[in-house]
C-alpha positions in Angstrom: 0.0 0.0 0.0 2.9 2.4 0.7 5.0 1.8 -2.4 2.5 0.3 -4.8 5.2 -2.1 -6.1 3.5 -3.5 -9.2 6.0 -6.4 -9.5 5.1 -7.8 -6.1 1.3 -7.8 -6.9 2.0 -9.4 -10.3 4.1 -12.2 -8.6 1.4 -12.7 -6.0 -1.4 -13.1 -8.6 0.8 -15.6 -10.5 1.4 -17.5 -7.3 -2.3 -17.7 -6.6 -2.8 -19.1 -10.1 -0.2 -21.8 -9.6 -1.5 -22.8 -6.2 -5.1 -22.7 -7.5 -6.3 -20.2 -4.8 -9.1 -19.3 -7.2 -11.5 -17.8 -4.7 -8.8 -15.4 -3.4 -8.1 -14.3 -7.0 -11.8 -13.6 -7.6 -11.9 -11.5 -4.4 -9.0 -9.5 -5.7 -11.0 -8.7 -8.9 -13.2 -6.4 -6.8 -10.2 -4.4 -5.4 -9.7 -1.2 -7.5 -6.0 -1.2 -6.6 -5.3 -4.2 -8.9 -7.1 -2.4 -11.8 -5.3 0.9 -11.2 -1.9 -0.9 -11.2 -2.6 -2.3 -14.6 -2.1 -6.0 -13.5 -5.8 -7.2 -13.6 -4.9 -8.9 -16.8 -2.8 -11.4 -14.8 -5.9 -12.3 -12.9 -8.1 -12.7 -15.9 -5.5 -14.9 -17.6 -5.1 -17.0 -14.4 -8.9 -17.6 -14.3 -8.9 -18.6 -17.9 -6.0 -21.0 -17.3 -8.0 -22.6 -14.4 -10.9 -23.3 -16.7 -8.7 -25.2 -19.1 -7.2 -27.4 -16.3 -9.3 -30.6 -15.9 -7.9 -31.2 -12.3 -9.5 -28.0 -11.0 -12.2 -28.7 -8.4 -15.9 -27.8 -9.4 -16.1 -25.1 -6.7 -12.9 -23.5 -8.0 -14.1 -23.8 -11.6 -17.3 -22.0 -10.5 -15.4 -19.1 -8.9 -13.2 -18.8 -11.9 -16.3 -18.3 -14.0 -17.7 -15.9 -11.5 -14.6 -13.7 -11.8 -14.7 -13.9 -15.6 -18.3 -12.8 -15.6 -17.3 -9.7 -13.7 -14.5 -9.1 -16.2 -16.9 -9.5 -19.2 -19.4 -7.1 -17.6 -16.8 -4.6 -16.8 -15.4 -4.6 -20.4 -18.7 -4.9 -22.2 -18.2 -8.4 -23.6 -21.8 -9.4 -23.3 -21.5 -12.0 -26.0 -19.6 -14.3 -23.7 -21.9 -14.0 -20.7 -24.7 -16.5 -21.7 -22.1 -19.3 -22.1 -20.5 -18.5 -18.7 -23.9 -18.5 -17.0 -24.9 -21.8 -18.6 -21.7 -23.5 -17.3 -22.1 -22.0 -13.8 -25.7 -23.3 -13.7 -24.5 -26.7 -14.8 -21.9 -26.8 -12.0 -24.5 -25.8 -9.5 -26.9 -28.5 -10.6 -24.3 -31.3 -10.8 -22.2 -30.7 -7.7 -23.1 -30.0 -4.1 -22.1 -26.3 -4.1 -23.2 -24.0 -1.3 -25.6 -21.1 -0.9 -22.8 -18.6 -1.4 -22.2 -19.9 -4.9 -25.9 -19.9 -5.7 -26.4 -16.3 -4.4 -23.4 -15.0 -6.4 -24.7 -16.7 -9.5 -28.3 -15.3 -9.2 -27.0 -11.8 -8.3 -24.7 -11.6 -11.3 -27.2 -13.0 -13.7 -29.8 -10.6 -12.3 -27.7 -7.6 -13.3 -27.2 -9.1 -16.8 -31.0 -9.6 -17.0 -31.5 -6.0 -16.1 -29.0 -4.9 -18.8 -31.1 -6.9 -21.3 -34.3 -5.2 -20.0 -35.9 -8.4 -18.9 -38.0 -7.2 -16.0 -39.8 -10.5 -15.3 -36.5 -12.4 -15.1 -35.1 -9.7 -12.7 -38.2 -10.0 -10.5 -37.8 -13.8 -10.3 -34.1 -13.4 -9.4 -35.0 -11.0 -6.6 -37.6 -13.4 -5.2 -35.2 -16.3 -5.4 -32.5 -14.4 -3.5 -34.8 -13.2 -0.8 -35.6 -16.9 0.1 -31.9 -17.9 0.1 -30.4 -14.9 2.0 -28.7 -15.8 5.3 -30.2 -14.0 8.3 -27.3 -11.5 8.4 -27.6 -7.7 8.0 -24.6 -7.4 5.7 -26.0 -9.9 3.2 -29.3 -8.0 3.2 -27.6 -4.7 2.5 -25.6 -6.2 -0.4 -28.7 -7.8 -1.7 -30.7 -4.6 -1.6 -27.9 -2.6 -3.2 -27.8 -5.1 -6.1 -31.6 -5.1 -6.4 -31.4 -1.3 -6.6 -28.8 -1.5 -9.3 -31.0 -3.8 -11.4 -34.1 -1.6 -10.9 -32.0 1.4 -12.0 -30.9 -0.4 -15.2 -34.6 -1.3 -15.8 -35.4 2.5 -15.3 -37.7 1.6 -12.4 -36.4 4.8 -10.7 -38.8 5.3 -7.9 -38.3 1.7 -6.7 -34.6 1.9 -7.1 -34.5 5.1 -5.1 -36.5 3.6 -2.2 -34.1 0.6 -2.1 -30.9 2.5 -2.3 -32.0 5.1 0.3 -32.6 2.2 2.7 -29.1 0.8 2.0 -27.4 4.2 2.6 -29.3 4.7 5.9 -28.3 1.2 7.1 -24.7 1.7 6.1 -24.5 4.9 8.1 -25.9 3.0 11.0 -23.2 0.3 10.7 -20.5 3.0 10.6 -22.0 4.7 13.7 -22.1 8.1 12.1 -24.7 10.4 10.4 -24.7 12.2 7.1 -24.6 15.5 8.9 -21.3 14.5 10.6 -19.8 13.6 7.2 -20.8 17.0 5.8 -19.1 18.9 8.6 -15.8 16.9 8.8 -12.6 17.4 7.0 -11.1 14.2 5.4 -8.6 13.5 8.2 -11.3 14.0 10.8 -13.6 11.6 9.1 -10.8 9.1 8.8 -10.2 9.3 12.6 -13.9 8.8 13.2 -14.5 5.7 11.1 -11.2 3.9 11.4 -12.2 2.0 14.5 -11.4 -1.7 15.2 -14.9 -2.8 14.5 -15.3 -1.0 11.2 -14.9 -3.2 8.1 -13.0 -1.7 5.1 -15.6 -3.2 2.8 -18.4 -1.3 4.7 -16.8 2.0 3.8 -16.5 1.0 0.2 -20.2 -0.3 0.1 -21.3 3.0 1.6 -19.5 4.9 -1.1 -21.0 2.7 -3.8 -24.6 3.1 -2.4 -24.2 6.9 -2.3 -23.0 7.0 -5.9 -25.9 4.9 -7.0 -28.3 7.3 -5.1 -26.8 10.2 -7.0 -27.2 8.4 -10.3 -30.8 7.5 -9.6 -31.9 11.0 -8.6 -30.0 12.5 -11.6 -31.9 10.2 -13.9 -35.1 11.7 -12.4 -34.0 15.2 -13.2 -32.8 16.0 -9.7 -29.3 16.6 -8.3 -28.3 15.0 -5.0 -24.9 16.6 -4.7 -24.2 15.7 -1.1 -24.5 12.0 -2.0 -21.7 12.4 -4.5 -19.6 14.6 -2.1 -20.0 12.0 0.6 -19.2 9.2 -1.9 -16.0 10.9 -2.8 -15.0 11.1 0.9 -15.6 7.4 1.5 -13.8 6.4 -1.7 -10.8 8.5 -0.6 -10.8 6.7 2.8 -10.3 3.3 1.1 -8.0 4.7 -1.6 -10.4 3.8 -4.4 -8.9 6.4 -6.6 -10.6 5.4 -9.9 -14.0 5.7 -8.3 -13.1 8.9 -6.6 -12.1 10.5 -9.9 -15.2 9.2 -11.7 -17.6 10.5 -9.0 -15.6 13.8 -8.8 -16.1 14.3 -12.6 -19.8 13.6 -12.2 -20.0 16.0 -9.3 -18.4 18.7 -11.4 -21.1 18.1 -14.0 -23.7 18.4 -11.3 -22.3 21.8 -10.4 -22.4 22.9 -14.1 -26.0 21.6 -14.3 -27.0 24.1 -11.7 -24.7 26.8 -13.2 -22.4 26.8 -10.2 -19.2 26.9 -12.3 -17.0 28.0 -9.5 -18.1 24.9 -7.5 -17.2 22.7 -10.5 -13.8 24.3 -10.8 -13.1 23.8 -7.1 -14.0 20.1 -7.2 -11.7 19.5 -10.2 -8.8 21.6 -8.9 -8.8 20.5 -5.3 -9.8 16.8 -5.6 -9.9 15.3 -9.1 -6.8 16.7 -10.8 -4.5 16.1 -7.7 -5.7 12.5 -7.5 -5.1 11.8 -11.2 -1.6 13.3 -10.9 -0.7 11.5 -7.6 -1.9 8.1 -8.9 -0.4 8.6 -12.3 -3.7 7.7 -14.0 -2.6 8.2 -17.6 -5.9 6.8 -19.0 -7.8 9.5 -17.1 -5.6 12.6 -17.9 -7.2 13.6 -21.2 -10.8 13.3 -20.0 -10.2 15.2 -16.7 -8.0 18.0 -18.1 -10.3 18.6 -21.1 -13.3 18.7 -18.7 -11.4 21.2 -16.6 -10.8 23.3 -19.6 -14.5 23.5 -20.4 -15.2 24.5 -16.8 -12.6 27.2 -17.0 -14.5 28.5 -20.1 -17.8 28.4 -18.3 -16.1 30.4 -15.5 -15.4 33.1 -18.1 -11.7 32.3 -18.5 -11.7 31.2 -22.2 -8.1 32.0 -22.7 -7.0 29.7 -19.9 -9.3 27.0 -21.3 -7.7 27.2 -24.7 -4.2 27.1 -23.2 -5.2 23.9 -21.2 -6.4 22.3 -24.4 -3.3 23.3 -26.3 -1.2 21.5 -23.7 -3.0 18.3 -24.6 -2.7 18.7 -28.4 0.8 17.0 -28.6 -0.8 13.8 -27.2 -3.6 13.7 -29.8 -1.9 11.1 -32.1 -2.0 8.6 -29.2 -5.7 9.2 -28.4 -8.2 6.4 -28.6 -11.2 7.0 -30.9 -13.3 7.8 -27.8 -10.7 10.2 -26.4 -10.4 11.9 -29.8 -14.1 12.4 -30.1 -14.3 13.7 -26.5 -11.4 16.1 -27.1 -13.1 17.5 -30.2 -16.4 18.0 -28.4 -14.7 19.8 -25.6 -12.9 22.1 -28.0 -16.1 22.9 -29.7 -17.8 23.8 -26.4 -14.9 26.1 -25.5 -15.0 27.8 -28.9 -18.8 28.3 -28.4 -18.1 30.0 -25.1 -16.1 32.7 -26.8 -18.8 33.4 -29.3 -22.0 32.9 -27.3 -21.6 32.0 -23.6 -23.7 29.1 -22.4 -24.8 31.1 -19.3 -23.9 34.7 -18.5 -22.5 35.7 -15.1 -25.8 37.4 -14.4 -27.8 34.3 -15.1 -25.4 32.2 -12.9 -25.9 34.6 -10.0 -29.7 34.5 -10.5 -29.5 30.7 -10.4 -27.6 30.7 -7.2 -30.3 33.0 -5.6 -33.0 30.6 -6.8 -31.1 27.6 -5.3 -30.6 29.4 -2.0 -34.3 30.2 -1.8 -35.3 26.6 -2.6 -32.9 25.2 0.0 -34.3 27.6 2.6 -38.0 27.0 2.0 -38.0 23.4 0.9 -41.3 24.2 -0.8 -42.5 25.6 -4.1 -39.7 27.8 -5.5 -40.1 31.6 -5.5 -38.3 34.5 -6.9 -36.0 35.8 -4.1 -36.5 39.5 -5.1 -40.3 39.5 -5.0 -41.4 36.4 -3.2 -43.6 35.6 -6.2 -44.2 31.9 -6.9 -42.7 30.4 -10.0 -45.1 28.1 -11.9 -43.8 25.1 -13.8 -45.0 26.7 -17.1 -43.6 30.1 -16.3 -40.3 31.3 -17.9 -37.4 30.2 -15.8 -36.0 33.1 -13.7 -32.4 32.2 -14.7 -33.0 34.0 -17.9 -32.6 31.1 -20.3 -36.0 31.7 -22.1 -37.2 28.2 -21.4 -40.1 27.1 -19.2 -39.2 26.5 -15.6 -40.1 22.8 -15.8 -37.8 22.3 -18.7 -34.9 24.3 -17.2 -34.2 24.4 -13.5 -37.6 23.1 -12.2 
């Protein structure tokens, strides 16, 4: 953890392959550190080797498939999944494997079913898991989180939100803290509070995952739950899940842009996201983060600084992937547009801040801060965009 010596982790994963410690390998698949160090490929290769070895025990063969399913889902190789699931189901039917294997199989297949939009299959999987779950709070929290993920993919947003809010509340109970405490604490203070002997590292990670899902669900409903993303970043930082921290930080910056708080977006990127990318040497993230930062600079009114930031990235353009090249071109176009016709004027941004402050204070139907007059959904939005309130900042 201190030196991040890649060679040691690489040797360790190879040793696990040779000694057929398959389940340990699969557990490592869920640790972001292995992906960040660029050695996850050793794990995938080791699991594929295990499948080709006829001496591997059925339970180890199952867990190898379980890990490879996770890999296929992560990398979008959906064409392989049905065959993996068929073999896992065959092993479960032929050998006396335990409830842990059955639960893992149903949970992963449920998420695949949700990706395919098969609502009835997801509902059957949820019912099957409820019956099999051990009477342990942790298992129930993990089950409800995965159910919320599946419902979110099915666009059952109200149901997904109810489930994930329950998971977030339970996780805070387990950690022995409240959301209000997290909001008021600096990172080192939060670390001192939660790093107690009875706190499980995985509970911190699960809390962050649930908070991120809550933010995604509410965003899909046209609302921003910024504190959920802010808290998720804090918990990801505690467990050094830097890839997740950067991803959520970029989404949080987008949330600030959505409500026209461009200074807030700039602060998130400058104080949290960019330093993390640099410290962890995340080369695959540099282009996306710095080009996003350039756009935010332009939204803040500093178009010259934005263009200088993009110019620094130009020499690396020949090595961009197709996706990076497209993203880079889109960001350049946004910045150019800011010079000709700003997305939002400074006056509109200030008006939006006043509206948000009034909404936060009243927690009721929004009103214009200057007059106290109520804003109807079909009225023009007070931010000055010219759109109806319900289509703009409603």
